[in-house]
C-alpha positions in Angstrom: 1.6 -55.7 4.2 1.9 -51.9 3.8 -0.2 -49.7 5.4 -1.9 -47.4 3.0 -0.9 -43.7 3.2 -2.3 -41.0 1.6 -0.3 -38.0 1.2 -2.0 -34.5 0.3 0.3 -32.0 -1.3 -1.2 -28.7 -0.9 -0.1 -25.0 0.0 -1.0 -24.2 3.3 -3.4 -20.6 3.6 -1.9 -17.3 4.6 -3.4 -14.4 6.0 -2.4 -11.1 4.0 -2.5 -7.9 5.9 -2.0 -4.4 4.3 -1.8 -1.3 5.8 -1.2 2.1 4.1 -0.7 4.8 6.4 -1.9 2.9 9.3 -5.0 1.9 8.1 -6.0 -1.9 7.3 -6.4 -2.1 3.1 -6.6 -5.6 2.9 -7.2 -8.3 5.2 -8.0 -11.8 4.1 -7.2 -15.4 3.8 -5.3 -16.3 0.7 -5.2 -20.1 -0.5 -3.1 -21.8 -2.8 -4.9 -21.7 -6.6 -6.0 -24.8 -8.2 -8.7 -27.4 -7.2 -6.9 -28.7 -4.9 -4.8 -25.5 -3.5 -1.8 -27.1 -4.5 -0.8 -24.5 -6.7 1.7 -20.9 -5.2 -0.3 -18.4 -3.8 -1.1 -15.4 -6.3 -2.5 -11.9 -4.8 -3.3 -9.3 -7.3 -5.0 -6.5 -5.5 -5.0 -2.8 -6.8 -5.3 0.1 -4.1 -5.2 3.2 -5.3 -3.2 6.3 -3.6 -2.3 9.8 -3.8 1.2 10.8 -5.2 3.3 11.0 -2.2 5.2 9.3 0.5 3.2 6.3 1.9 4.0 4.1 5.1 3.3 0.5 3.8 2.9 -2.8 5.8 2.6 -5.8 4.4 2.2 -9.2 6.5 1.9 -12.6 5.0 1.5 -15.2 7.6 0.7 -18.9 7.4 -2.7 -19.3 8.7 -2.1 -23.0 10.1 0.0 -23.5 13.5 -0.3 -27.0 13.3 3.0 -27.3 11.3 4.9 -25.2 13.4 6.9 -22.0 12.4 9.4 -23.1 10.9 9.7 -22.8 6.7 8.1 -26.1 5.1 9.6 -27.7 1.8 7.2 -28.5 -0.9 8.5 -29.4 -4.0 12.0 -28.5 -3.5 11.2 -24.9 -2.4 10.9 -23.3 1.1 8.3 -21.4 2.3 8.4 -19.2 5.3 5.9 -19.4 8.0 6.0 -15.4 8.2 6.7 -12.7 5.9 6.7 -8.8 7.1 7.6 -5.6 4.9 7.5 -2.5 6.5 8.9 0.3 4.9 8.1 3.9 3.3 7.0 4.0 -0.6 7.1 7.4 -2.6 4.7 7.2 -5.2 4.9 9.9 -8.5 2.1 10.4 -10.4 1.0 7.5 -13.3 3.4 4.6 -11.3 2.7 1.7 -10.0 4.0 0.1 -6.9 4.4 -3.5 -6.8 5.0 -6.2 -3.7 6.7 -9.4 -4.3 8.4 -12.1 -3.2 12.5 -12.3 -3.8 13.2 -16.2 -3.7 16.5 -15.7 -3.3 16.5 -13.3 -0.2 13.6 -14.9 1.0 11.5 -11.6 1.8 8.9 -9.3 0.6 10.4 -6.5 -1.8 9.3 -3.6 -3.3 9.1 -2.9 -7.6 8.1 0.1 -9.3 7.1 0.8 -12.5 5.8 3.6 -15.1 1.9 3.1 -16.1 1.2 3.0 -19.9 
């Protein structure tokens, strides 16, 4: 007789830290969406900044070390244990900067656009 096995498909929580010009602007734990935390991670935060050049550091790191530091495959996708973006962004008046995950390059990237 087989042992009953319960498989829990849940996204592990990540710690998000955003530093803007050396000052912590965001520091929180992000959980997967959905009642069982089994949906993709989404973060939407507005950080108003003055036009000009700014140093931006974004760190997105898996909270649970029990699984190890390697990537976890879930639903055919690989999730890195740690992502860091350390760059300088130039923000013009009435422009936005978006930090997003590029699945192909497996890294955080910056995109920008205009405010309508």
